[in-house]
C-alpha positions as CSV (number, residue, x, y, z in Angstrom):
1,M,-47.7,55.9,36.0
2,N,-44.3,57.3,36.9
3,T,-44.3,61.0,37.6
4,N,-40.7,61.4,36.3
5,T,-39.9,64.2,38.8
6,N,-36.2,63.8,38.4
7,R,-36.5,64.0,34.6
8,G,-38.4,67.2,35.0
9,W,-35.4,68.5,37.0
10,L,-33.1,67.4,34.2
11,V,-35.2,69.2,31.6
12,A,-35.1,72.4,33.6
13,G,-31.4,72.1,33.9
14,L,-30.9,71.7,30.2
15,A,-33.2,74.6,29.5
16,A,-31.1,76.8,31.7
17,F,-28.2,76.1,29.4
18,G,-30.3,76.8,26.3
19,L,-30.4,73.2,25.3
20,V,-33.4,71.5,23.7
21,A,-34.9,68.7,25.7
22,V,-37.9,66.5,25.0
23,V,-40.2,65.8,28.0
24,P,-40.8,62.1,28.2
25,A,-44.4,60.8,27.6
26,A,-46.5,60.4,30.7
27,D,-46.5,56.7,30.3
28,A,-42.7,56.3,30.2
29,K,-41.3,53.3,32.0
30,I,-39.7,53.8,35.4
31,R,-35.9,53.9,35.1
32,V,-33.9,51.8,37.6
33,V,-30.1,51.9,37.8
34,A,-28.5,49.3,40.0
35,T,-24.9,49.1,41.2
36,T,-24.8,45.4,40.3
37,Q,-26.3,43.1,37.7
38,D,-28.1,41.1,40.3
39,L,-30.0,44.1,41.5
40,A,-30.8,45.1,38.0
41,Y,-32.1,41.6,37.2
42,F,-34.4,41.7,40.2
43,A,-35.7,45.2,39.1
44,R,-36.2,44.0,35.5
45,V,-38.2,40.9,36.5
46,I,-40.3,42.9,39.0
47,G,-40.8,45.6,36.4
48,N,-42.8,43.1,34.3
49,G,-42.4,45.1,31.2
50,E,-42.9,48.5,32.9
51,A,-39.3,49.2,34.0
52,D,-36.0,49.8,32.2
53,A,-33.2,48.5,34.5
54,S,-29.5,48.7,34.0
55,S,-26.4,48.1,36.1
56,I,-23.2,50.1,36.7
57,L,-21.2,46.9,37.0
58,K,-21.4,43.6,35.2
59,G,-21.5,40.3,37.0
60,F,-18.0,39.4,36.1
61,Q,-16.6,42.6,37.7
62,D,-15.5,43.0,41.3
63,P,-18.2,45.0,43.1
64,H,-15.7,46.3,45.6
65,F,-14.1,48.5,42.9
66,A,-15.3,50.7,40.1
67,A,-14.2,54.0,38.5
68,A,-16.6,56.9,38.9
69,K,-16.9,57.4,35.1
70,P,-18.9,60.3,33.6
71,S,-21.0,57.8,31.7
72,F,-22.1,56.2,35.0
73,M,-23.0,59.7,36.3
74,V,-25.1,60.4,33.3
75,E,-26.9,57.0,33.7
76,V,-27.7,57.8,37.4
77,S,-28.8,61.4,36.5
78,R,-31.6,59.8,34.5
79,A,-32.7,57.3,37.1
80,D,-36.0,57.3,39.0
81,V,-34.6,54.6,41.4
82,L,-31.0,53.8,42.3
83,L,-30.4,50.4,44.0
84,S,-27.3,49.9,46.1
85,L,-26.1,46.7,47.9
86,G,-24.9,48.8,50.9
87,L,-22.9,47.6,53.8
88,D,-20.1,49.8,52.5
89,L,-19.5,47.5,49.5
90,E,-19.7,50.4,47.0
91,I,-18.3,53.1,49.4
92,G,-15.2,53.7,47.4
93,W,-17.1,54.7,44.2
94,L,-20.8,55.1,44.5
95,P,-20.9,58.4,46.4
96,L,-18.7,60.0,43.7
97,I,-21.2,58.8,41.0
98,V,-24.2,60.0,42.9
99,T,-22.7,63.4,43.6
100,G,-21.6,63.8,40.0
101,A,-25.1,62.8,38.8
102,R,-26.8,65.7,40.6
103,N,-30.1,63.9,40.6
104,P,-32.1,65.0,43.7
105,S,-34.5,62.0,43.4
106,V,-31.8,59.4,44.1
107,M,-29.8,61.1,46.8
108,P,-29.5,59.1,50.0
109,G,-32.5,59.8,52.2
110,Q,-34.9,60.1,49.1
111,A,-37.4,57.6,48.0
112,G,-35.4,56.9,44.8
113,F,-32.3,55.8,46.7
114,V,-32.5,52.2,48.0
115,D,-29.8,50.7,50.2
116,C,-30.9,47.1,49.8
117,S,-29.0,45.9,52.9
118,Q,-31.9,47.2,55.0
119,F,-34.0,44.3,53.9
120,V,-31.6,41.6,55.3
121,S,-29.7,40.7,58.5
122,P,-26.0,40.7,57.8
123,I,-23.6,38.0,59.0
124,E,-19.9,38.2,59.8
125,V,-20.3,41.6,61.5
126,P,-16.9,42.2,63.3
127,A,-17.5,42.2,67.0
128,A,-15.0,44.9,67.7
129,G,-15.3,46.7,64.4
130,A,-13.0,46.5,61.4
131,D,-9.3,47.4,61.2
132,R,-6.5,46.7,58.8
133,S,-5.1,44.0,61.1
134,K,-8.2,41.9,60.3
135,G,-8.0,42.5,56.6
136,D,-10.5,44.4,54.5
137,L,-13.5,43.4,56.6
138,H,-16.8,45.3,56.2
139,P,-17.7,46.8,59.6
140,K,-21.4,46.5,58.9
141,G,-21.2,42.8,57.9
142,N,-20.6,40.7,54.8
143,P,-22.2,42.4,51.8
144,H,-22.7,39.4,49.5
145,Y,-26.1,38.6,51.0
146,W,-27.9,37.9,47.7
147,L,-26.4,34.5,47.4
148,D,-28.8,33.1,50.1
149,P,-32.2,32.6,48.4
150,E,-34.0,33.5,51.6
151,N,-32.3,36.9,51.6
152,A,-33.0,37.2,47.9
153,K,-36.8,36.9,48.6
154,K,-36.5,39.7,51.2
155,L,-34.5,41.7,48.7
156,A,-37.1,41.2,46.0
157,R,-40.0,42.3,48.2
158,G,-38.1,45.4,49.4
159,I,-37.3,46.4,45.8
160,A,-40.8,45.9,44.7
161,D,-42.2,48.0,47.5
162,R,-39.9,50.9,46.7
163,M,-40.6,50.7,42.9
164,T,-44.3,50.8,43.7
165,Q,-43.8,53.8,46.0
166,V,-42.0,55.7,43.3
167,D,-44.4,54.5,40.5
168,P,-47.8,53.6,42.1
169,G,-49.5,53.5,38.8
170,D,-47.7,50.3,37.8
171,A,-48.4,48.5,41.2
172,A,-50.3,45.7,39.5
173,A,-47.5,45.0,37.0
174,F,-44.9,45.1,39.8
175,A,-46.9,42.7,41.9
176,G,-47.1,40.2,39.0
177,G,-43.4,40.6,38.4
178,L,-42.6,40.1,42.1
179,A,-44.6,36.8,42.1
180,K,-42.5,35.6,39.1
181,L,-39.3,36.5,40.8
182,L,-40.2,34.8,44.1
183,S,-41.2,31.7,42.2
184,E,-37.8,31.7,40.4
185,I,-35.9,32.1,43.7
186,D,-37.8,29.2,45.2
187,Q,-36.9,27.1,42.2
188,A,-33.2,28.1,42.6
189,D,-33.3,27.1,46.2
190,A,-35.0,23.8,45.4
191,G,-32.5,23.1,42.6
192,A,-29.5,23.6,44.8
193,K,-31.0,21.4,47.6
194,A,-31.7,18.7,45.1
195,L,-28.1,18.7,43.9
196,F,-26.7,18.6,47.4
197,A,-29.1,15.9,48.6
198,G,-27.3,12.6,48.8
199,S,-24.1,14.1,47.4
200,E,-20.8,14.1,49.3
201,I,-19.7,17.7,49.5
202,P,-16.0,18.0,49.1
203,P,-13.8,20.4,51.1
204,V,-14.5,23.8,49.6
205,V,-11.9,26.6,49.2
206,T,-12.8,30.0,48.0
207,Y,-10.7,33.1,47.1
208,H,-12.6,35.6,49.1
209,V,-15.5,35.4,51.7
210,T,-17.9,35.9,48.8
211,F,-20.0,32.7,49.3
212,S,-20.5,32.9,53.1
213,Y,-24.3,33.3,52.8
214,F,-24.5,30.4,50.3
215,F,-22.5,28.2,52.6
216,E,-24.6,29.1,55.6
217,R,-27.8,28.4,53.7
218,Y,-26.7,24.9,52.6
219,G,-24.7,23.9,55.6
220,I,-21.3,24.0,54.1
221,R,-18.2,24.9,56.2
222,P,-15.4,26.3,54.0
223,A,-12.1,24.5,54.3
224,G,-10.0,27.7,53.7
225,F,-9.5,30.9,51.8
226,I,-6.9,31.8,49.3
227,E,-6.6,35.4,50.5
228,T,-4.4,35.7,53.6
229,K,-7.2,37.8,55.2
230,P,-10.3,39.3,53.5
231,G,-9.1,41.6,50.8
232,I,-5.4,40.8,51.4
233,P,-3.6,39.0,48.5
234,P,-2.2,35.5,49.3
235,T,1.4,35.2,50.3
236,P,3.6,32.2,49.7
237,G,3.6,31.4,53.4
238,H,-0.2,31.4,53.5
239,V,-0.5,29.2,50.5
240,A,2.0,26.7,51.9
241,S,0.0,26.6,55.2
242,L,-3.2,26.1,53.2
243,V,-1.6,23.2,51.3
244,T,-0.7,21.5,54.5
245,Q,-4.2,22.1,55.9
246,L,-5.9,20.7,52.9
247,K,-3.7,17.6,52.5
248,A,-4.5,16.7,56.2
249,L,-8.2,16.5,55.2
250,G,-7.4,13.5,53.0
251,K,-9.9,14.6,50.4
252,A,-9.5,16.5,47.1
253,P,-11.0,20.0,47.5
254,A,-13.2,22.0,45.2
255,I,-11.5,25.4,44.7
256,I,-14.1,27.9,43.5
257,V,-12.9,31.2,42.2
258,E,-14.9,34.3,41.4
259,P,-14.4,35.6,37.8
260,Y,-12.6,38.8,38.8
261,Y,-9.7,37.1,40.6
262,D,-6.4,35.9,39.0
263,M,-6.4,32.1,38.5
264,E,-2.7,31.6,38.8
265,V,-2.5,31.0,42.6
266,P,-5.7,28.8,42.7
267,R,-4.3,26.7,39.9
268,E,-1.0,26.3,41.7
269,L,-2.8,25.4,44.9
270,G,-5.0,22.9,43.0
271,A,-2.0,21.2,41.5
272,Q,-0.4,20.7,44.9
273,V,-3.5,19.3,46.6
274,N,-5.1,17.5,43.6
275,G,-7.9,20.0,43.8
276,R,-10.5,20.8,41.2
277,V,-10.4,24.5,40.3
278,E,-13.7,26.0,39.1
279,L,-14.3,29.5,37.8
280,T,-17.6,30.2,39.7
281,P,-20.0,33.1,39.3
282,S,-20.9,35.1,42.3
283,S,-23.4,37.3,40.5
284,I,-25.8,37.0,37.6
285,G,-23.7,37.5,34.4
286,G,-20.6,36.3,36.2
287,T,-20.2,33.5,33.7
288,D,-22.2,32.3,30.7
289,E,-24.0,29.8,32.8
290,A,-25.5,32.4,35.2
291,R,-28.0,34.3,33.1
292,T,-30.8,34.3,35.8
293,Y,-30.9,34.0,39.5
294,K,-31.9,30.4,39.3
295,D,-28.9,29.8,37.0
296,L,-26.6,31.5,39.5
297,I,-27.5,29.5,42.5
298,V,-27.7,26.1,40.7
299,T,-24.4,26.8,39.0
300,V,-22.6,27.5,42.3
301,A,-23.9,24.2,43.6
302,R,-22.7,22.4,40.5
303,K,-19.3,23.9,40.7
304,I,-18.9,22.8,44.3
305,L,-20.0,19.3,43.4
306,G,-18.2,19.1,40.0
307,K,-21.5,18.2,38.3
């Protein structure tokens, strides 16, 4: 079972201040803290009843931004495993939380810290690096990789391996949970393919480059982006140009918008091009429809198709 080495460190720290602490039982569940609800969901399913998993952010929150709250530091201070999306997505806030948590087991370079981007091959890596003239590009590639089921399977296996390394006594439970998760991911992929099969895919506009991996998986070429450049808010001139571009296509677009963006500009755009505006989850928990990974992938497909 879990050795709880970091918890022992916490107990020692509390004792140094004269505080009373209770040492967890030897069979305590492994504690996993993830930066996002997607990673926490994967850890929970893999845990198969032998892991407690929580996320710093909810699925309806923008993963690019978070406040380094003391409550987050406390949560990470108690973790056996910390899961990060990596590719600099959390660079503005996660290092502050990790430093404030003072948990040696989940510091970068330790077994308890998992940069999950190591399990996938990023796309949209800027050829000449990122600079402000190109918008808020990530120099290591697009970090929204979980939206491709093939990447999700790699992610699941990588998380399961690390949880097993930290807590080898529950290896059998984790193997069973991994099998369940892989099956769900396959069902998600099959569900999206079934929806797209025989359906005419409309021109698709998104706010940010969030859905690039999903588009690549299912052969969808985006018709445009509401942001002027990645991370740069839309200007009237950009929106006017986008209207002209979309009208030239001669088809009503689907405008899918992540829950954490303002809907005003997308609705104005939709009104001008007769487009269908859809609030679309980009993470588990992003909307009420997306409670599982299968829900997430199938919901994105439905929003695109208007089904």
